[in-house]
DSSP file (Angstrom, degrees, kcal/mol; ACC not computed):
  #  RESIDUE AA STRUCTURE BP1 BP2  ACC     N-H-->O    O-->H-N    N-H-->O    O-->H-N    TCO  KAPPA ALPHA  PHI   PSI    X-CA   Y-CA   Z-CA
    1    1 A X     >        0   0    0      0, 0.0     4,-1.9     0, 0.0     5,-0.2   0.000 360.0 360.0 360.0 137.3   -6.1  -24.2  -20.2
    2    2 A X  H  >  +     0   0    0      1,-0.2     4,-2.5     2,-0.2     5,-0.2   0.894 360.0  53.9 -58.5 -43.3   -5.4  -21.5  -22.8
    3    3 A X  H  > S+     0   0    0      1,-0.2     4,-3.0     2,-0.2     5,-0.3   0.899 105.9  53.5 -61.2 -40.8   -7.6  -18.9  -21.0
    4    4 A X  H  > S+     0   0    0      1,-0.2     4,-2.5     2,-0.2    -1,-0.2   0.931 110.6  46.5 -59.6 -45.6   -5.7  -19.4  -17.8
    5    5 A X  H  X S+     0   0    0     -4,-1.9     4,-2.2     2,-0.2    -2,-0.2   0.930 115.5  45.6 -62.6 -45.5   -2.3  -18.7  -19.4
    6    6 A X  H  X S+     0   0    0     -4,-2.5     4,-2.3     2,-0.2    -2,-0.2   0.916 114.1  48.1 -64.9 -43.8   -3.6  -15.7  -21.3
    7    7 A X  H  X S+     0   0    0     -4,-3.0     4,-2.6    -5,-0.2    -2,-0.2   0.917 111.4  50.2 -64.7 -43.2   -5.3  -14.2  -18.2
    8    8 A X  H  X S+     0   0    0     -4,-2.5     4,-2.3    -5,-0.3    -1,-0.2   0.921 112.1  47.4 -60.4 -44.9   -2.3  -14.8  -16.0
    9    9 A X  H  X S+     0   0    0     -4,-2.2     4,-2.3    -5,-0.2    -1,-0.2   0.891 111.1  52.0 -63.9 -39.1    0.0  -13.1  -18.6
   10   10 A X  H  X S+     0   0    0     -4,-2.3     4,-2.5     2,-0.2    -2,-0.2   0.917 109.3  49.5 -63.4 -44.4   -2.5  -10.2  -18.8
   11   11 A X  H  X S+     0   0    0     -4,-2.6     4,-2.3     1,-0.2    44,-0.2   0.926 111.5  48.9 -60.2 -45.3   -2.5   -9.7  -15.0
   12   12 A X  H  X S+     0   0    0     -4,-2.3     4,-1.0     1,-0.2    -1,-0.2   0.882 111.5  48.9 -66.1 -37.1    1.3   -9.7  -14.9
   13   13 A X  H  < S+     0   0    0     -4,-2.3     3,-0.3     1,-0.2    -1,-0.2   0.905 112.6  49.5 -65.5 -39.9    1.4   -7.1  -17.8
   14   14 A X  H  < S+     0   0    0     -4,-2.5    -2,-0.2     1,-0.2    -1,-0.2   0.893 120.0  35.0 -63.6 -40.2   -1.2   -5.0  -15.9
   15   15 A X  H  < S+     0   0    0     -4,-2.3     8,-0.5    -5,-0.2     2,-0.3   0.413 112.0  63.8-100.9   0.5    0.7   -5.1  -12.6
   16   16 A X  B  < S-A   22   0A   0     -4,-1.0     6,-0.3    -3,-0.3     2,-0.1  -0.774  77.1-112.7-121.8 165.3    4.3   -5.1  -13.7
   17   17 A X    >   -     0   0    0      4,-3.1     3,-2.0    -2,-0.3    -1,-0.1  -0.226  53.5 -82.6 -81.6-176.4    6.7   -2.8  -15.5
   18   18 A X  T 3  S+     0   0    0      1,-0.3    -1,-0.1     2,-0.1    -5,-0.0   0.596 130.5  56.9 -69.5  -8.6    8.1   -3.7  -19.0
   19   19 A X  T 3  S-     0   0    0      2,-0.2    -1,-0.3     0, 0.0     3,-0.1   0.316 120.4-106.2-100.2   6.8   10.8   -5.9  -17.4
   20   20 A X  S <  S+     0   0    0     -3,-2.0    13,-0.8     1,-0.3     2,-0.4   0.650  79.0 130.1  81.1  15.3    8.2   -8.0  -15.6
   21   21 A X  E     + B   0  32A   0     11,-0.2    -4,-3.1     9,-0.0    -1,-0.3  -0.848  25.7 151.1-105.2 138.3    8.9   -6.5  -12.2
   22   22 A X  E     -AB  16  31A   0      9,-2.8     9,-2.3    -2,-0.4     2,-0.5  -0.897  46.6 -86.2-152.0-178.7    6.1   -5.2   -9.9
   23   23 A X  E     - B   0  30A   0     -8,-0.5     7,-0.2    -2,-0.3     6,-0.1  -0.860  46.8-113.2-100.4 124.7    5.1   -4.6   -6.3
   24   24 A X     >  -     0   0    0      5,-2.8     4,-1.4    -2,-0.5    32,-0.2  -0.330  19.4-137.7 -57.1 130.9    3.4   -7.5   -4.6
   25   25 A X  T  4 S+     0   0    0     30,-2.7    -1,-0.2     1,-0.2    31,-0.1   0.782  97.7  34.0 -62.0 -29.0   -0.2   -6.7   -3.9
   26   26 A X  T  4 S+     0   0    0     29,-0.2    -1,-0.2     3,-0.1    30,-0.1   0.776 132.6  18.3-103.9 -29.3   -0.1   -8.1   -0.4
   27   27 A X  T  4 S-     0   0    0      2,-0.1    -2,-0.1    44,-0.0    29,-0.1   0.581  89.5-123.6-120.5 -13.1    3.3   -7.5    1.1
   28   28 A X     <  +     0   0    0     -4,-1.4     2,-0.1     1,-0.3    -3,-0.1   0.482  54.4 152.4  85.3   1.6    4.8   -4.7   -1.1
   29   29 A X        -     0   0    0     -6,-0.1    -5,-2.8     1,-0.1     2,-0.6  -0.450  43.4-132.4 -67.0 136.6    7.9   -6.7   -2.1
   30   30 A X  E     +B   23   0A   0     -7,-0.2     2,-0.3    -2,-0.1    -7,-0.2  -0.832  58.4 102.3 -94.8 118.0    9.3   -5.6   -5.5
   31   31 A X  E    S-B   22   0A   0     -9,-2.3    -9,-2.8    -2,-0.6     2,-0.2  -0.930  78.6 -46.2-169.3-177.0   10.0   -8.7   -7.6
   32   32 A X  E     -B   21   0A   0     -2,-0.3    26,-0.4   -11,-0.2     2,-0.3  -0.570  66.7-140.4 -67.7 139.2    8.8  -10.8  -10.5
   33   33 A X        -     0   0    0    -13,-0.8     2,-0.3    -2,-0.2    24,-0.2  -0.717  15.4-154.0-110.7 155.8    5.1  -11.3   -9.9
   34   34 A X  E     -C   56   0B   0     22,-3.3    22,-2.8    -2,-0.3     2,-1.1  -0.778  38.9 -97.5-112.4 163.3    2.6  -14.2  -10.3
   35   35 A X  E     -C   55   0B   0     -2,-0.3     2,-0.4    20,-0.2    20,-0.2  -0.747  48.6-167.1 -84.0 102.4   -1.1  -13.9  -10.8
   36   36 A X  E     -C   54   0B   0     18,-2.8    18,-2.3    -2,-1.1     2,-0.4  -0.776   8.0-145.4 -98.7 135.3   -2.4  -14.4   -7.3
   37   37 A X  E     -C   53   0B   0     -2,-0.4    16,-0.2    16,-0.2     3,-0.1  -0.791  11.1-159.2-100.1 137.1   -6.1  -15.0   -6.5
   38   38 A X  S    S+     0   0    0     14,-2.6     2,-0.6    -2,-0.4    -1,-0.2   0.968  96.9  37.8 -71.8 -62.2   -8.0  -13.7   -3.4
   39   39 A X  S    S-     0   0    0     13,-0.2    -1,-0.3     7,-0.1     4,-0.1  -0.825 116.5-100.4 -84.7 124.7  -10.7  -16.3   -3.8
   40   40 A X    >   -     0   0    0     -2,-0.6     3,-1.9     1,-0.1     6,-0.2  -0.047  27.4-115.9 -51.9 148.2   -8.8  -19.5   -5.0
   41   41 A X  T 3  S+     0   0    0      1,-0.3    -1,-0.1    -4,-0.1     6,-0.1   0.604 104.9  78.6 -66.8 -12.7   -9.0  -20.2   -8.7
   42   42 A X  T 3  S+     0   0    0      1,-0.1     2,-0.9     4,-0.1    -1,-0.3   0.674  76.7  85.4 -69.4 -12.8  -10.9  -23.4   -8.3
   43   43 A X  S X> S-     0   0    0     -3,-1.9     3,-1.5     1,-0.2     4,-0.9  -0.799  71.7-157.6 -90.4 108.2  -14.0  -21.3   -7.8
   44   44 A X  T 34 S+     0   0    0     -2,-0.9     4,-0.5     1,-0.3     3,-0.3   0.769  81.9  67.8 -60.6 -30.7  -15.2  -20.6  -11.3
   45   45 A X  T 34 S+     0   0    0     48,-0.4    -1,-0.3    45,-0.3    46,-0.1   0.762 117.0  22.5 -64.8 -24.7  -17.2  -17.5  -10.5
   46   46 A X  T X4 S+     0   0    0     -3,-1.5     3,-1.6    -6,-0.2    -1,-0.2   0.369  90.9 105.0-120.4   2.1  -14.1  -15.5   -9.6
   47   47 A X  T 3< S+     0   0    0     -4,-0.9    -2,-0.1    -3,-0.3    -3,-0.1   0.864  97.8  23.9 -55.4 -40.8  -11.4  -17.3  -11.5
   48   48 A X  T 3  S+     0   0    0     -4,-0.5     2,-0.7    -7,-0.0    -1,-0.3  -0.018  88.7 126.4-117.1  29.3  -11.1  -14.7  -14.3
   49   49 A X    X>  -     0   0    0     -3,-1.6     3,-1.7     1,-0.1     4,-0.7  -0.803  53.6-147.9 -88.0 117.1  -12.5  -11.7  -12.3
   50   50 A X  T 34 S+     0   0    0     -2,-0.7     3,-0.4     1,-0.3    -1,-0.1   0.756  97.2  57.6 -59.7 -26.1   -9.9   -8.9  -12.6
   51   51 A X  T 34 S+     0   0    0      1,-0.2    -1,-0.3    -3,-0.0    28,-0.1   0.745 105.9  50.9 -74.5 -22.3  -10.8   -7.6   -9.2
   52   52 A X  T <4 S+     0   0    0     -3,-1.7   -14,-2.6    -6,-0.2     2,-0.5   0.555 105.0  62.6 -90.3 -10.9  -10.0  -11.0   -7.7
   53   53 A X  E  <  +C   37   0B   0     -4,-0.7     2,-0.3    -3,-0.4   -16,-0.2  -0.970  57.5 155.9-128.4 127.0   -6.5  -11.4   -9.3
   54   54 A X  E     -C   36   0B   0    -18,-2.3   -18,-2.8    -2,-0.5     2,-0.3  -0.939  49.8 -79.1-142.3 162.2   -3.5   -9.2   -8.7
   55   55 A X  E     +C   35   0B   0     -2,-0.3   -30,-2.7   -44,-0.2     2,-0.3  -0.466  53.0 175.5 -65.7 127.2    0.3   -9.5   -9.0
   56   56 A X  E     -C   34   0B   0    -22,-2.8   -22,-3.3    -2,-0.3   -32,-0.1  -0.965  33.0-110.9-131.6 150.3    1.8  -11.3   -6.0
   57   57 A X     >  -     0   0    0     -2,-0.3     4,-2.6   -24,-0.2     5,-0.2  -0.380  37.5-110.0 -69.6 159.3    5.3  -12.4   -5.1
   58   58 A X  H  >>S+     0   0    0    -26,-0.4     4,-2.7     1,-0.2     5,-1.1   0.828 116.5  59.4 -64.1 -30.0    5.8  -16.2   -5.1
   59   59 A X  I  4>S+     0   0    0      3,-0.2     5,-2.0     2,-0.2     4,-0.5   0.965 112.4  36.7 -63.0 -51.4    6.1  -16.2   -1.3
   60   60 A X  I  45S+     0   0    0      3,-0.2     6,-2.3     1,-0.2     7,-0.5   0.932 122.4  45.0 -65.3 -44.9    2.7  -14.7   -0.7
   61   61 A X  I  <5S+     0   0    0     -4,-2.6    -2,-0.2     4,-0.2    -3,-0.2   0.921 130.3  16.8 -68.6 -45.8    1.0  -16.5   -3.5
   62   62 A X  I ><5S+     0   0    0     -4,-2.7     3,-0.7    -5,-0.2    -3,-0.2   0.924 131.7  35.5 -95.6 -55.0    2.5  -20.0   -2.9
   63   63 A X  I 3 <S+     0   0    0     -5,-1.1    -3,-0.2    -4,-0.5    -4,-0.1   0.816 125.8  39.5 -76.6 -31.2    3.9  -20.2    0.6
   64   64 A X  T > <S-     0   0    0     -5,-2.0     3,-1.9    -6,-0.2     4,-0.4   0.275 108.9-122.1 -98.4   9.8    1.3  -18.0    2.2
   65   65 A X  T <  S-     0   0    0     -3,-0.7     3,-0.3     1,-0.3    -4,-0.2   0.863  80.5 -39.2  52.5  41.7   -1.5  -19.6    0.1
   66   66 A X  T 3  S-     0   0    0     -6,-2.3    -1,-0.3     1,-0.2    -5,-0.2   0.290  81.1-108.0  94.8  -8.7   -2.4  -16.1   -1.3
   67   67 A X    <>  -     0   0    0     -3,-1.9     4,-2.6    -7,-0.5     3,-0.2   0.950  48.1-173.6  50.0  55.1   -1.9  -14.2    2.0
   68   68 A X  H  > S+     0   0    0     -4,-0.4     4,-3.0    -3,-0.3     5,-0.2   0.799  72.0  54.9 -57.1 -38.2   -5.7  -13.9    2.2
   69   69 A X  H  > S+     0   0    0      2,-0.2     4,-2.0     1,-0.2    -1,-0.2   0.964 114.7  38.9 -62.8 -51.3   -5.9  -11.6    5.2
   70   70 A X  H  > S+     0   0    0     -3,-0.2     4,-2.3     2,-0.2    -2,-0.2   0.877 115.6  54.8 -64.9 -37.2   -3.6   -9.0    3.7
   71   71 A X  H  X S+     0   0    0     -4,-2.6     4,-2.7     1,-0.2    -2,-0.2   0.947 108.6  47.3 -61.0 -49.6   -5.2   -9.5    0.3
   72   72 A X  H  X S+     0   0    0     -4,-3.0     4,-2.2     1,-0.2    -1,-0.2   0.882 111.0  51.5 -61.1 -40.1   -8.7   -8.8    1.7
   73   73 A X  H  X S+     0   0    0     -4,-2.0     4,-1.5    -5,-0.2    -1,-0.2   0.926 112.4  46.0 -62.6 -44.1   -7.5   -5.7    3.6
   74   74 A X  H  X S+     0   0    0     -4,-2.3     4,-2.6     1,-0.2    -2,-0.2   0.903 110.8  52.4 -67.0 -41.2   -5.9   -4.3    0.4
   75   75 A X  H  X>S+     0   0    0     -4,-2.7     4,-3.5     1,-0.2     5,-0.9   0.902 106.4  54.4 -60.3 -40.3   -9.0   -5.2   -1.7
   76   76 A X  H  X5S+     0   0    0     -4,-2.2     4,-0.7     3,-0.2     5,-0.2   0.875 110.9  45.7 -62.1 -37.5  -11.2   -3.3    0.8
   77   77 A X  H  <5S+     0   0    0     -4,-1.5    -2,-0.2     3,-0.1    -1,-0.2   0.926 120.8  38.1 -68.6 -45.4   -9.0   -0.2    0.4
   78   78 A X  H  <5S+     0   0    0     -4,-2.6    -2,-0.2    -5,-0.1    -3,-0.2   0.874 138.0  10.5 -76.4 -38.9   -8.9   -0.4   -3.4
   79   79 A X  H  <5S-     0   0    0     -4,-3.5    -3,-0.2    -5,-0.2     4,-0.2   0.590 107.3-103.8-119.1 -16.5  -12.5   -1.6   -4.2
   80   80 A X    >X< -     0   0    0     -5,-0.9     4,-1.5    -4,-0.7     3,-0.8  -0.040  34.4 -84.4 100.5 151.7  -14.5   -1.3   -0.9
   81   81 A X  H 3> S+     0   0    0      1,-0.2     4,-2.7    -5,-0.2     5,-0.2   0.804 122.8  65.5 -62.6 -29.9  -15.7   -3.9    1.5
   82   82 A X  H 3> S+     0   0    0      1,-0.2     4,-2.3     2,-0.2    -1,-0.2   0.882 102.2  48.0 -61.3 -37.9  -18.8   -4.6   -0.6
   83   83 A X  H <> S+     0   0    0     -3,-0.8     4,-3.0     2,-0.2     5,-0.2   0.907 110.2  51.7 -69.0 -41.5  -16.6   -6.0   -3.4
   84   84 A X  H  X S+     0   0    0     -4,-1.5     4,-2.4     1,-0.2    -2,-0.2   0.938 112.7  45.9 -58.1 -46.5  -14.6   -8.1   -1.0
   85   85 A X  H  X S+     0   0    0     -4,-2.7     4,-2.5     2,-0.2    -2,-0.2   0.895 112.4  51.0 -63.8 -40.7  -17.9   -9.5    0.4
   86   86 A X  H  X S+     0   0    0     -4,-2.3     4,-2.1    -5,-0.2    -2,-0.2   0.931 111.6  46.9 -62.5 -47.1  -19.2  -10.1   -3.2
   87   87 A X  H  X S+     0   0    0     -4,-3.0     4,-0.6     1,-0.2    -2,-0.2   0.931 114.3  47.2 -61.1 -45.4  -16.0  -11.9   -4.3
   88   88 A X  H >< S+     0   0    0     -4,-2.4     3,-0.8    -5,-0.2     4,-0.2   0.901 113.6  47.7 -65.0 -41.2  -16.0  -14.1   -1.2
   89   89 A X  H >< S+     0   0    0     -4,-2.5     3,-1.7     1,-0.2    -1,-0.2   0.834 102.1  64.3 -68.6 -32.6  -19.8  -14.9   -1.5
   90   90 A X  H >< S+     0   0    0     -4,-2.1     3,-1.3     1,-0.3   -45,-0.3   0.677  84.7  74.1 -69.4 -15.4  -19.5  -15.8   -5.2
   91   91 A X  T << S+     0   0    0     -3,-0.8    -1,-0.3    -4,-0.6    -2,-0.2   0.727  93.9  54.6 -69.1 -17.5  -17.2  -18.7   -4.4
   92   92 A X  T <  S+     0   0    0     -3,-1.7     2,-0.5    -4,-0.2    -1,-0.3   0.477  91.2  91.7 -91.0  -3.3  -20.3  -20.5   -3.2
   93   93 A X  S <  S-     0   0    0     -3,-1.3   -48,-0.4    -4,-0.2     2,-0.3  -0.799  77.8-126.8 -97.7 130.2  -22.2  -20.0   -6.4
   94   94 A X        -     0   0    0     -2,-0.5     2,-0.4   -50,-0.1    -2,-0.1  -0.583  29.3-171.1 -73.5 130.7  -22.0  -22.6   -9.1
   95   95 A X        -     0   0    0     -2,-0.3     2,-0.6     2,-0.0   -51,-0.1  -0.991  13.5-169.3-127.7 130.9  -21.0  -21.1  -12.4
   96   96 A X        -     0   0    0     -2,-0.4     2,-0.2   -51,-0.0    -2,-0.0  -0.934  17.6-148.9-119.8 105.4  -21.0  -22.9  -15.8
   97   97 A X        -     0   0    0     -2,-0.6     2,-0.1     1,-0.1    -2,-0.0  -0.533  13.4-131.3 -75.4 136.0  -19.2  -20.8  -18.4
   98   98 A X     >  -     0   0    0     -2,-0.2     4,-2.3     1,-0.1     5,-0.2  -0.443  22.7-111.6 -79.2 160.7  -20.5  -21.2  -22.0
   99   99 A X  H  > S+     0   0    0      1,-0.2     4,-2.6     2,-0.2     5,-0.2   0.894 120.2  52.1 -58.2 -40.8  -18.2  -21.8  -24.8
  100  100 A X  H  > S+     0   0    0      2,-0.2     4,-2.3     1,-0.2    -1,-0.2   0.870 107.2  52.7 -67.4 -35.5  -18.9  -18.4  -26.2
  101  101 A X  H  > S+     0   0    0      2,-0.2     4,-2.0     1,-0.2    -2,-0.2   0.945 112.1  45.3 -61.2 -47.4  -18.1  -16.8  -22.8
  102  102 A X  H  X S+     0   0    0     -4,-2.3     4,-2.1     1,-0.2    -2,-0.2   0.899 112.8  50.1 -64.2 -41.3  -14.8  -18.5  -22.7
  103  103 A X  H  X S+     0   0    0     -4,-2.6     4,-2.1     2,-0.2    -1,-0.2   0.885 108.9  52.4 -64.8 -38.1  -14.0  -17.6  -26.3
  104  104 A X  H  X S+     0   0    0     -4,-2.3     4,-2.4     1,-0.2    -1,-0.2   0.894 110.1  48.5 -64.7 -39.3  -14.8  -14.0  -25.6
  105  105 A X  H  X S+     0   0    0     -4,-2.0     4,-2.5     2,-0.2    -2,-0.2   0.875 107.6  55.1 -68.9 -35.8  -12.5  -13.9  -22.6
  106  106 A X  H  X S+     0   0    0     -4,-2.1     4,-0.6     1,-0.2    -2,-0.2   0.930 110.8  45.5 -60.3 -44.0   -9.7  -15.5  -24.7
  107  107 A X  H >< S+     0   0    0     -4,-2.1     3,-0.8     1,-0.2    -2,-0.2   0.929 112.7  51.4 -63.5 -45.6  -10.1  -12.7  -27.3
  108  108 A X  H 3< S+     0   0    0     -4,-2.4    -2,-0.2     1,-0.2    -1,-0.2   0.899 115.8  39.1 -60.1 -43.4  -10.1  -10.1  -24.5
  109  109 A X  H 3<        0   0    0     -4,-2.5    -1,-0.2     1,-0.2    -2,-0.2   0.392 360.0 360.0 -93.9   3.5   -7.0  -11.3  -22.8
  110  110 A X    <<        0   0    0     -3,-0.8    -1,-0.2    -4,-0.6    -2,-0.1   0.463 360.0 360.0 -77.9 360.0   -5.0  -12.1  -25.9
């Protein structure tokens, strides 16, 4: 999906230097980063929430399945426990994005 590609690239630009290198949000390793989700991306309510997605090394993102424990601890420090709870609770809420919502996000992250 076009929005997924644009959002992922936007996250990596936000969290990396101009050479594409950044600090993993969950383990602190300095490397090329991927867009790692705290609440997995199959949950539409948080899929494109900037608070839910941060640069992660491939080890944490893929092999540790997001390293959720460390991710949640870091989110609590950066945003507060209320945001962590909000993100986690929103995965249980059905969200149906309208075409105009998706198009607006495509414009925002382009």
